[in-house]
N, C-alpha and C positions, 0 to 999 in steps of 0.2 A: 378630535379624531377617534375617540373611543378606544377600547382595548380588545385585542384579538390574540388568540393563542393558536399556534400551528406547529406541526412537526416537519422538519426539513431533513430529508435523507437523499442519498444518491448512490450510484454505483453498487446496486444490489448484486449484479452479476449472478443471477439465479442459475443454479445447475452447473456451476463451474467446479471442476475437480481441483483438489489440492495438488500442488506440484511436488514432485520428488519424494513421494511417500509410499512407494510401492511395497515397502517392508512391513507396513502396519498390519495388524491382525484384522480379521473379518469384522469384528464388532466395532473397532475404532474406524475402520474403513467406511462402514455404514454411517457412522456419526459424522464423519468428515463430508461424505457425499450429501448429507442432508443439512449441513451447517448453514449454507446460504439461505435455504428455505426457512429454517428455524429462526435465523436472524431477522428475516422479514416479518415473521409472525410476532417476534419480540417487538418490532417497531409498531405493529398494529396494536399490541398490548399497551405500549407507551402512549399512543394516541388516545386510546380508550380511557386509560387510567387518568390521564391528564385532561380529559374532556376537551380535546383539541377541536377547534372549529373546522380544520381541514388538514390534509397532509400534502406536502409537495415532494415529488420524486424527480430529482434533477438529472435524469439520464442514466442509461445503461442499466435498465431493469434486468435485461437478459445479457448473457455473455456473447451471443452471436446473433447475426441477422436471422439465421435459421433457428428460431426459438424452439426449444424442445416442447413437445406437447405437455409433458409433465410439468415443466416450468410454468407454462401458461395456465394450466388448471390450478396450480398452487398459488399463483399470483391472483387469479380470479377469486380463490377462496379467501385470501386476505382482504381483498377489496370488498368482498361481500360482508365480511365481519365489520369493516368500517361503516358500510352502508347501513347495517342493522343498528348502528349507534348514531346514525345521522351525520356521519363524517365524510365529507367529500374528499376526493383525491385528484390532484392535478399532476399529470405525468408528461414529462418531456422525454423524447427518445434521443439517445446519444449515438456515438460512433459505433458502438457495439451492437445496437439494436435499432438501426434507422427505420424510418417508416417504409422504406422500400423492401424491408425484409419480410419473411413469410410469417403470416399469422393464421391460426386456426379459426374456424367459424365457431367462436365461443360467445355466449351471451354475457356481456359485461354489465355490471350494475350501472344504473343511470347516474349514480353519484361519482362515477369514475370518468375523468375527462382527459383524453390524450390531446396534447397541444399540437396545433398545425405546424407544418414545416415550410409552407410556401409564403407565410406572412407571420407577423407578430400576432399571436392569438391573445385577445384581451377578454378576460372572464371576470364576472362579478360574483363575489361570495356573499350570500345572504344568510340572515338569521331571523327567523320569524317574519319573513317578508321584507326585511330591511337590509340594505346593502351595508356590509360591515368591512369589506376590503375589495381592492382591485388587484387582479393578478394578471401579469403579462408574461408570455414565454414563447419559446420556439422549440420545435423538435428538429432533428436532423432528417432530411429526406434521403440522404445518401450517407455512406460511411465516412468519407473524408471531406469534411466541410472546412475549407480554408478561408472562407470569407469572414469578415468581421460582422457577425450577426448583431452584436451589441449596438452597432451604429444604426440599426433599423428600428430600435425601440423608441417609441414616442414618449414624450413626457406624460406622466400620469395626471389625471384630474385630482385636484385636492379634495380634502374633506374626509377621506377614509384612508386607512393604511394601504400602502402600495407595495406589492412584492413582484420582483422580476425573477424569472426562472431561466437559467441558461447553462448548458453543458459547454464549458469553455476553458481554454488555457489563458489565464490572466497573468500578464507580466512576463510571458515567454519562458515558462518553466521548462528547462531542458530535459527533465526526467519524463515529460509527457509529450505526446504528439501535439503539434501546433494547430489544433483544431479550434475554429471560431475564435481566433486570437483577439485579445483586447487588453486594456490596461485598467488599473485601479482608478486613474484620473478620469478616463472616459466613463466608467460605470458611475463614478461619483457625480458626474455632471448631468446625469439623466433625470434626477429628481425623485428616484424611488426611495422608499424607507429601508428596504431590505433586498439584497441580491442573494438568491438561493442558487448556489453554484454546484456543478458536478464536473467530473473528469479527473480531478486530482484526488488520489486515494488517501492522502494524509489530511487530517482535520486541520483547517487553518482559518483564522479570523484575520482577513486581510485589512479590514477596517471595522471597528466596533460600533460606530455610530456615524450618522450624517453623510451617507447611509451606512448601514451594516453590510459588509461584503464578506460572505462566509462560504467556505467549502466544508460541507458536513463530513467529507471523507467516505470511504467505503464502509459498509455495515458489517462486513466479515472479511478478515484477511484470508488470503488463499496461497500466499507464498512468503518465503523468509524475509524479503525486504519490506514487508508490510507489518512492522512490529507494533506492539502496544495496543491499547484499547481501541475498538472500532464500534461505531454506533450511529446515532442520529442526534439532531439538535431539537430541543423544545424551545420555541421562540415566542416571546410575548412582546407585542408592540402596543404602546399606549402613548397618549399625548402628555402624560404627566411624568414620564421617566425615560431614561435611555433604553434601548432594546435589551431585553433580558434573554441571553442566549445560553441555554443550559445543555451541556453535553450529557447524553445518557448512553452508556455502553449497551449494545445489543448482541455482541459477538458470542459465539458458542465455544470456539477454540481460539486461543490467542498465541501469536508468534512472539518469541523473545530471542534477542541476540545478546551476546556478551562474551566475556573472557574469564578464564580461570588461571590465575598466576600459580604455577607449580614450582616456583623457585625453591620453596622450603620442603618440597616433597622428596623423600629419600627412597621411595619404592613405588612400584606400580600400584600397590594397594593404597598407598597414600594419595596417589593421583585419582584413583577410582573414588575414594572417599571425598576428595575435594570436589570432583565433578558432581557427585550425588548431593553434596551439600549445596552447591550452586543451584541444582535442580530444585531442592527444597525451598530455597529463597524465591525462585521463580514461582513456584506453586503458591507460596504465601502472598505473593504480590499480584496474583492473577484474578483476584476478586471472585473466586469460585469457578473460574473457567478452566477448561482443559488447556494444556499448554504444549506447544511444539518449540523446542529450544535448539539453538545452534550456539555452542560454546567453544570458542577458540582457546586452545592451551597456549599460554604465553610464559615468558620469563626465561632466565638463564638456568639451565638445569643439567646436572650430570646424567640425567635420564634421557637427554635429547636423542642421542644416537640409538638408544634402545627403543624409544618410541618411534623413531623413523624407520625401523626395520619393517620389511614387507609384512603386512598382516597385523602388526602390533596395534595400530589404532582401531582396526575393525574389531579385534578381540576386546580392547578396552571399552569400546562403545557397546558391545554386546554385554559385557560384564555390568556396566552401569545400568543398562536397560533391565537386566535381571534383578539388580539390587532394588530398583525403585518400582518394580512391577507390583501392581495391586494398590498403588496410591489412588485415592479418589478425592478430588478430580485427578485424572491421570496426567502425567508429564511424559512426553516422548522426546528423548534426545535424538534429533534428526542427524546431526553431524558434529564431529569434534575436530575442526581444522587444527592441524599442528603448526603453531607459529612460535614455538620455543626456539632457543638458541643454545649453542654449547657454552661452556663456562669460560672459554677463552675470552680475552679482552682484545677486540679488534684494533683498538688504538695502539696497544703494545705490539701487536703483530705487524702493524703498518710500517714500523721502522726497520724491519728485518731486511737484510741484504741477500735474499735468496729467492727461490721460486715463490714462496708465500708472499713476500713483500712485493714482488713484481706483479703477482696476481691481484693483490689489493689495489695497487696503483692503476692497473688497467680498469678495474671496476670503478674506482674513484673518478677517473677521467670520463668514463661512460656516463656516470650518474651526475656529473657536474653540468648543470644546465648551460653554463657559459660556453662550453665546448661545442654544443650543438650535435654531439655524437649520437645521443639518444634520439633526438628528433630525426636525424638521418636514418637511423635504424627503423624508426617507426614508419617513415615514408616508404622504405624498402619493403617492409612487411605488408603495408597496405597495398603496394603495387603488386606484390606476389600473390596476395589473397583475393584481390578485387575481381579476378577472372573466375574464381571458384564460386559456383552457385550456392554451395552449402554454407558459405561464410555468413550469410544473413541469418542463419539459424543459431549462430553463436550468441546473438543478442536477443533481448526481449522484444525490441522493436527494430524492424528492418532499417529504419532511417539511422539507427545507431550502429549499424554494422561496420564499425571502424574502430581500430585500436587507438585509444587516446594516449597522450604523453604520460598522464598520471598512471594509467593502467600499465604501460610499458615500464615505467619507473618501478612500480611495485614488483613486476615480474623480474626485472633486473636485480632488485634488492634481494628477492627470494633466491635467485640464482647465485648471487654472491654468498649468501648465507649457507646454502646447500653445498656449494663448492668448498668453502672453507671448513665446513663440518667434516669433510672427507680428507682434508690435507693437514689440518692443524691438530696437534696433540693437545688433549685437555690439560689445563693447568691443575 
């Protein structure tokens, strides 16, 4: 079979703004706006430094069908750098940048190949006139592709490594839209050596060998739920060893989430120091990247009511930002959700024969799944909101515009905690 080396990346989402960061200063804002572009340039560097035979981009190069002209020029620049080093690029279009979207009249390098959308596109990769790999893939012709595209892939010819490229939801991942749905079993039956997947932004190796089935994940996070390192995979296929799949981070700014237990803090100063210390830990773990952090305050604390006062958390957040200003790489505390509780023991309060005891009993009944009360409230809420056009904007994806039982349980628990905070005297 020989040996080949290639870079697998996906979901570049060039020119996407970061969400919820309107307060950042002008300098950080410029860096965030250029982060997706820089991440792609980092991928190009990885391919050149590793002397890759080719690069595979498994969908969503751009963030929308109406690709910005700036994004197209910068993508062209990266592809041209690859071409100058003799590295071909094979590009599948995904649901964010289907073939039906707008494209400028730009001269693309001859080494850049956009895969067809009306059939499985079969390409041969050559080195010094010799075929070293076969690559099969499909682009999206439209945004919402709900057909099983994987079923159309033919079995590859033997003799050289075979790579399949697809932007797809494998296994019915509920966190992503069900586009080009398929299963690990179906992909495994096709006879390819490697499936280069896109669409899911988390890096996942669904199967390490026979065949390898891999989501490279997005190359740069742009929102708080995309935490941890993001980048690309450098893949080596040979006939003498299992696939070597090496993740290489290419992100410029990294999101982190976590908690800070303030149970032992006896003052707001102590809370501020604890949060700043958590930011320091994040910085040390970020591999030289800038970091955006969301740290929830937790624990039983006598400071709970003080922190819950209007404006208190905003002031604390501002104080933390001032304390860590000037760090390089910088850390930006985006939010400090307050999830602390008062120092009272709810189990001890539960036995009271007064208003507090009755209140806890009502919440206990509501939160007990066997009563069905919470599910009834969820259905009532959905019915009330379903006719409101704005409800779909409350979720990242329109198809998720519904309150789940788990979400309502969290809301009910928060309501119980906030209610008791106001009626129970601290111990």
